[in-house]
N, C-alpha and C positions, 0 to 999 in steps of 0.2 A: 700423655705427651707423645707426639709423633716420633717414630724411630729416627727420622732425620734430625730432629731437634735434640736427640740424646747424644749425638756424636757416635763415634765408633767404640762400642763397649766389647770387651773381651768376653767370649762365651765361656771361658774357663774360670776366670777370677771375678768377672763382673765390673772390673775397673776400666776407665777410659784408656784407650791406646793413644798416647800423647802425640806421636809423630810417625811419619811414614817409615822411618828407619827402625821402628819398633814393631812394625806391622807384618804379621804372618800373611794376611790377606794380600797385601800389595807385593810381598816377596813372591808369593805363588803366582800372582798376575805377571810380574816382571819376568819370571822364568817360564812362562807359558802354560801354567797348570790351571789357570782360571781365565776364562774369556772375559773381555771387557763388559759384555752384556750381562754377565753374572756377578759383577762386583757388588751390586746392591743386594744380591740374594745370598751370597756366601757368608759363612760365619767369619768374624774377626777374632783374632787372638794376638796377644803379645808374643813376640818370638820366644821369650823364655817360658811361655805357657804352652808352647808346641815344641818340646825338645826333640821330637823325632825328626823334624825338619831342621831346626836350628843347630843340631849336632854337626851338620855338614858345612856350617860357616867356619872357615879357617882363615882368620884374619887377626892380626895383633890387636886391632881395635875392637874386637868382639870377644867377650869372655868365653872360653871353651865350654861346651856343653857335653856332658857324658850321659848316655842312655844305657841303662842296665836291661838285660833281658832280650827277648826275641827281636826287638826293633833297633837294637844297637847296631851301629854301622860296622862294628868289629866282626859281625857275622857275614858281611858282604865280601865277595872276592875283591882283590886289590884294584882291578881295573874299574869295576862298577863303582866302588867307593871313591876312587879318584875322580871319575866323571861326575858323580853327584856332588862331591866337594867343590869341584871347579865350577859347575853350574850354579849351585846355591850361593857360593861365595861371590861369584860375579854378579848374581842377582842382588845380593845385599849391598855390594859396592855400588851398583847402579842406583839403588834406592837413595844412597847418600848423594849421588850426583843430580838426581832429577830436580830437586828444589833449587840447587845452585845454578843449574842450566836453564831454569824457567820453562821446562817442558810441559806440554799438555798431557793428560792421562793417556791418550792413544799412542804417545811417543815414549812412554815409560818402558815397555818391554825391551829386553836385550836385543840389540841389532842382530839380525840373522835368524831369529826364532820365528 
């Protein structure tokens, strides 16, 4: 089966990523960490399968994620943690908007990035 026929499978758990608001790949794209040309080459993961990134989503509609060890956001200085939380949270909120707004993929990234 061709990769495009399989849909987006999580490289961690192997299950399908059902929607864009569950997508680590598209969150990274929206916040400027993946270029549009690399979307088809980068690995996909559920947000809950990438807790190092999802720990920075601070929104009542997203269950809080805690990371233990060296990659926990608690090891960051307050300003760096605040900036990362703001960016990643805005990115996740943007993912929730893109479908409703009917945007094309090049329009997904946060304005100003």
